matplotlib code that plots the C-alpha trace (Angstrom):
import matplotlib.pyplot as plt

x = [-96.3, -98.2, -98.9, -96.1, -97.0, -93.6, -90.8, -87.2, -85.9, -83.9, -81.1, -80.0, -81.6, -85.2, -88.7, -91.5, -95.2, -96.3, -100.0, -102.9, -102.1, -98.6, -99.8, -102.4, -99.7, -97.5, -100.2, -101.2, -97.5, -97.1, -100.4, -99.4, -96.0, -97.5, -100.1, -97.4, -95.2, -98.2, -100.0, -97.4, -95.5, -98.7, -99.1, -96.0, -95.5, -91.8, -91.1, -87.9, -89.6, -92.5, -90.1, -88.1, -91.3, -92.5, -89.1, -89.2, -92.7, -91.8, -88.8, -91.0, -93.6, -91.0, -89.3, -92.6, -93.3, -89.9, -90.5, -93.9, -92.1, -89.5, -92.2, -94.3, -91.5, -89.9, -86.5, -84.2, -83.3, -79.8, -78.0, -78.8, -77.1, -79.9, -79.6, -76.3, -78.2]
y = [38.1, 34.8, 33.1, 30.8, 27.1, 25.8, 27.0, 26.4, 24.0, 25.7, 23.1, 21.3, 21.5, 21.2, 22.4, 21.7, 22.5, 25.8, 26.0, 23.7, 24.1, 22.8, 19.8, 19.1, 19.3, 16.9, 14.4, 14.5, 14.0, 11.0, 9.5, 10.0, 8.4, 5.5, 4.9, 5.1, 2.5, 0.2, 0.4, 1.5, -1.8, -3.7, -2.0, -3.8, -7.5, -7.2, -6.7, -4.7, -2.3, -1.8, -1.0, 1.4, 3.2, 3.5, 4.9, 7.5, 8.6, 8.9, 11.1, 13.3, 13.6, 14.4, 16.9, 18.7, 18.6, 20.2, 22.9, 23.6, 23.8, 26.2, 28.4, 28.6, 28.9, 31.8, 31.5, 29.3, 25.8, 25.7, 24.4, 26.3, 26.3, 27.5, 31.0, 31.6, 31.8]
z = [-17.5, -17.4, -14.2, -13.0, -13.0, -12.0, -9.7, -10.0, -7.3, -4.6, -4.6, -7.8, -11.2, -12.2, -11.6, -9.2, -9.6, -8.0, -8.9, -9.7, -13.4, -12.8, -10.8, -13.5, -16.2, -14.2, -13.7, -17.4, -18.4, -16.1, -17.3, -21.0, -20.5, -18.6, -21.3, -23.9, -22.2, -21.7, -25.1, -27.7, -27.7, -28.4, -31.7, -33.1, -33.8, -33.2, -29.5, -30.0, -32.5, -30.0, -27.2, -29.3, -30.5, -26.9, -25.9, -28.8, -27.9, -24.2, -25.1, -27.2, -24.4, -21.8, -24.1, -24.6, -20.8, -20.1, -22.7, -21.0, -17.6, -19.0, -20.6, -17.4, -14.8, -12.9, -14.6, -16.6, -15.6, -14.1, -11.1, -7.9, -4.5, -2.2, -0.7, -2.5, -5.8]

ax = plt.figure().add_subplot(projection="3d")
ax.plot(x, y, z, "-o")
ax.set_aspect("equal")
plt.show()
């Protein structure tokens, strides 16, 4: 089995970084989404089209990041109740 980069949260739903690779992936994802929201709208003359394009690219980036988290985690993402789970 591959090394775990992300752990499931103990309470609630989601992942948290568990290794330096997970932290690096998280930092890269945040940087890419930030760069997207800053620079993508400037590529369009129409303000609304630029914002919609930035939103679409951000959704794709976050979807890819969630898929990476799921592939490199210790279990499926689901609601957890702490020690009861």
